[in-house]
C-alpha positions, 0 to 999 in steps of 0.5 A, a space after each residue: 034689672 030694668 034700671 040696668 037695661 034702661 041705662 044700657 040703651 043709648 040715648 037718642 040725641 038725634 031724635 031731638 034734632 031735626 035734620 035734612 034727609 033729602 032735597 030736589 034738586 039733590 045737593 051737588 046736582 047739575 041740572 039743565 032745566 030749572 025746577 019750578 020748585 025746590 023741595 027740602 025733606 026733613 027728619 021731623 015736621 018743621 014749624 012754619 013759624 020758625 022755618 027760614 028758607 033762602 035761595 041765592 044764585 050767582 052773584 048772590 042774587 035772590 032766587 026765591 020765587 015766593 013763600 014756602 009751603 009745608 006738607 008734613 016733613 017737606 018744605 017747598 019753595 018756588 024757584 025764580 032762576 036767573 043766570 046759569 051757575 051755583 045756587 045755594 038753598 039755605 035753611 034754618 029749622 027748629 028742633 024739638 028741643 029748641 036748637 036751631 038747625 042750619 044748613 044748605 043745599 047747593 046745586 048748579 043750573 047749567 042753563 039760564 040767562 046770561 049774567 049781567 053786571 048790575 047797573 044799579 044797586 041790587 034790590 032786596 027781595 021779600 026773602 025771609 032772611 038775609 041770603 048767605 054769600 056764595 062763591 062766584 060760579 066757575 066752569 068746574 062743578 062745585 065741591 059737594 057739601 054733605 047732604 046734611 050740612 054740619 051744625 056747629 050747635 049740635 054735639 054730634 051725639 057725644 053725650 049719648 055715647 057717654 050715657 051708653 058707655 056708663 050704662 054698660 059699665 053699670 050692667 057689667 057691675 050688676 052682672 058681676 054682682 049677681 054672679 058673685 052672689 050666686 057663687 057665694 050662695 052655693 054650698 
C-alpha cells in the first residue's frame, strides 16, 4: 500500500530546477527614476560561483555597475543607467541537479541621458558574461516577456506527469486486486 501511495505522488521536477520568482524592477515595467540596484529573486539560493548576471541598455551598452551581491535567494547588482530605453537583465543560475537555468528580465527606463552615437568602438566592461543583444528602443512599450523566461533545457515537468499517471495506474490495479480478493473470500 505504501508503495502504491508513493508511486501515486507526483514527482516534483520543479524542485530540482531553480527559477526566477520576481525582480525589482518587475519584468515589463516602465520606470522614470533609475534604481540604484536591480534585484532578482529566485526559488532557491543561487551559488555565487556559478551565477552570471548581465545588464545591457539601449544599443547593447553594458549597464552593470559592479559585482552582484547575494543574500539568501536574492541577487542584487548595482545599476549604471545610461540612455532612456529598454534594459535587459540576463541571468544564468545553476539548479540543484546541475542544469543551468537562463532567462532575462526586461524593463524600460523612460528618462536618462540622450543616446549618443559611439565615436569609437565600445569598450568591454567587467561584466561576468557577454551581454545578450537587445532590440533598439522604440516609443512603444516593449512586449512583456514571461516572468520566468522559457528554459529550453527544462523538460517542463513532463516526466513528473508520466510518473504520476503510472502511479495512478498502479494504485487502480492494487485497488481492483484488493476488491476482487475481498469478494472471492466472502462465502
